C-alpha angles and dihedrals in degrees: 000000000000122000092245091057090051091050097046090066092066120015083287097128106140086235084071086087106057135160115257111198103259107243146337099303109211090206128173095198098150104049131220115022091003093067113120147075117307104221093182089062088058086056091049088052088052091056090049098048096042090049090055094044094046090048091054091045087054096236113171116255095033100086090132096039090121088079085079083090091062090049090054093049090058094045091049093049091049095050100039094037089051092054092050094045091050089053090050092050100039106027096027089223143057124234104217090189092056092043095053093043088056091048093049094050092049101040109027108056098057091038093052091049092050094046093047094049091045090051092051093049090043090053089056100046113014120098115242098260089047093047089047089055089047088055091052091048091048092054090050092047094052089049091051090245102111093115091054091045094053091043090056095040099065111117147132095266096030116132113273117258093252090067093049095091094177098042091117093062091075090087094048089053092049091051093049091049087055092049091052089058104035101060092046092051092047091047092052094049098035092117093050103051097167090054089047092053091046091051092050091048092050092050089048092053095044093047093048091049091048091049093052096043099042099042094081088052100042116357089172090064094045090047098053110025127086100228090063095043104039091092090068093057091042090054087066094042093051091047090053090051091048093050097043114123096006112134124256089237094055107130117247124182118246085227089077093057095043093046091048094049091047091052092049093047091046091053093048092051104035110027110095131196115255146099092311095063133127096009116096091337090073089063090075100063092036093052091044092053092048091052094048092050091044091053093039096107094059122100100238139129094263094055092043089053092048090048095050118119096252092050093047091048093056090042092055093050094038096109094049091042090053092047097049105034097070098049090043092052098042096044092046093051091044094052094044091043089223139087116260102251140152127057096271097050094042093047093047094050093044091051091048092050092048090050092048090047092051090051090049091050095044100043104024111025101037100044092053094041092051097044110144096204111055109172103178094213091056093046093049090047091050091049091049092049093048090048091049091053092050092045089051090051092048093043093050092050091048100042093045092049095245095315098271091185087082089081135066122257098252090060095044097080090061093039090053090049091050089059098037099095104077111118142175112244096166093124091061122104141168107232116224091208140010133057096325098039109164095006122106111239126184121202120216129187126020122353098260137100110306122245099189141034127212110204128180151087132297090308086073088057090050091054095041098105092051093047092048094047093049092047090054092046094051098037090241121150120210146152128242119208119180140158124182114253092000113124115219097237135112129237094023135112128198137204111198128189091217094053137063124244091253091053091050090050091047089056092054093047094046093050091050090052092047089052090055091046093054088059091055104039116117120204098016112132105168138034121198118200119204126179149135090262099177091055091057097042096044095037098228145058126255135238111341093016098037089120090065110097134185125191121200125207134172118270116257111286096021130106129242104079092136097047119111112248098258090052092046090050091050091049091053092047093052093045095047096047091042089057097042095045090062089071108016143036103254123214125184126198116220109240112262112252112274111230096202105209102029124112118158093213094050094046092047092049092049093049092046096046100034102030118192092355089072097047098092094041095050095043089064088062096059102081147030126210117249093234090054090049092050090053091049094051102035097099096040096048097044097088093043093052090051092050092047091050088054090049091240093124138023107238113211112201115217094180096074091070096041107036140065123204095284108014144032113220137191090220120086129158093349093308138095111243094194133079094188134344096298110016123080124215128252090255091054091048090054092049091048097042094113088071083082099053090112090058095058126084124299100268091058095039095053092059098044108035096094094046095052095046 
């Protein structure tokens, strides 16, 4: 599932991490009598930052608070664009050295402080795989590539947003990418100002069109990447150019301010995260911000409100507040292993974050911004040195795999399991034509025509390393096809609580295409089905994921609408295997035992943060009784046992390698074999790989068939 879908479930919208303009910019963007500080823009900053913070703190009424990022993009473009345009008009040139010195002094000090403190706290409490990811994110952030990193990092087993301590830096990176390009463009076209304005207008229009058109196809790309967001910053730049030189006493209608404020408030309240954002929905907060700034010189109630002391206060600390609130929230919730909720907790954390942000503004931002002696060489050297330190921290965390040696040996087995899911899928592709057109397929084994296909859900992913190693060892070539939460059966649709509607529909479409492909495939002899069968038959998870539900229904044009879910599941199993067995030998892997309350990450965190006090509690999570397991799987395994008894499938038992006489445990040979309550680790998959001997080519199968059965 896409990262955005993951985030939407819990304030995790990527917008969560937006770019607050760095500081109070004492800009003289309008020349002459217009020179001076715009207090109403401080108030506008306050609306933006508080919208983002309240959204993250899950306060009611701020469901669209993430649009505070869009507000900041416009403000930043207006202020910085105004400075550059003034230089073009007055000085007839732009000093890139001066511009970047100013950016460094305003952006870097508070950012370096936040990143360093977050790294120190992360070192003390984050698990190794989480600290490794923090290191990678820190490197990307220092290199102004956070937005690209988080765009690429979306995935089914990707770390949850609450462990992405630097998620909010995506917007800062996007802004800095913009400010690498804008001054250069304006410098090159400084003598042809009409052409410059036309070029900026053309880029604005193209970017806006791309944002609207591409969002339905890939809202993750349009959310994170500069080409689809540059129009928001340019809206501010073009407004600054339009307003340049106009007198302070130029009349502006209060309607502009009121309409702008209404648009902003409407966006904060009514825009919701999802596949439609940013797209055309982002126009509302952008247009509202443009109108408020445009009408900012008028003496009206809106501007008086925005210029009030409380609004100006939050505006002044907005950059620091934006920088610190997200790490403070995520690290607090991570350490407490619970979401910050309830008036007392929320108020306490908010007050602490505001206090920390004021200290950051007063003793970090202001001193650097107001430095009297600004020798560019020294400033660039200081920025380079700070960046080198942060890169060294991030690189060490990444190269040393999160520095697992920080933790005691008893915790390490669970820590190792929590990190043992990273895999190389570089051989995978989505064919543009042929039997599997539009479906991702992943070859394993030698580079030759495949003789078998492994088809299933995320349990295929969990077994991938074992399958691939065995294929290499036996010289067997095969294809892996998997899709999370998508059962490998024909004529069935699913609606899953952990998936979006589009993902559910994608599952149905992919399975239909796979069905057509099976009818066309030459050389394929065997098909192995792998899935979390009990989840599909029972309609819900168990233990830790018991809130996850999945509802099955017949595919369009097929019967069975009135059947209870177990019966519908059985009908689909019999129909699918009946169809496949006409052309292939069909093998089915018994679902690995679900250990209801185990999660390697949760157990490791409890042991790390609570020590011996958590030993007894966590030990109870390590196993499931065999009778309980039989009851959980009775309905799902019934059709498979019948088919195996009739010799229509080869039934591969996974329990033999994971269970004793009375219990099935996550612990084997001093290691945890489980990542969560139903997915095994890569190490377990390698140890259990001989389960799949019957799937491999004939020479291997002939020597192992009797043993496996």
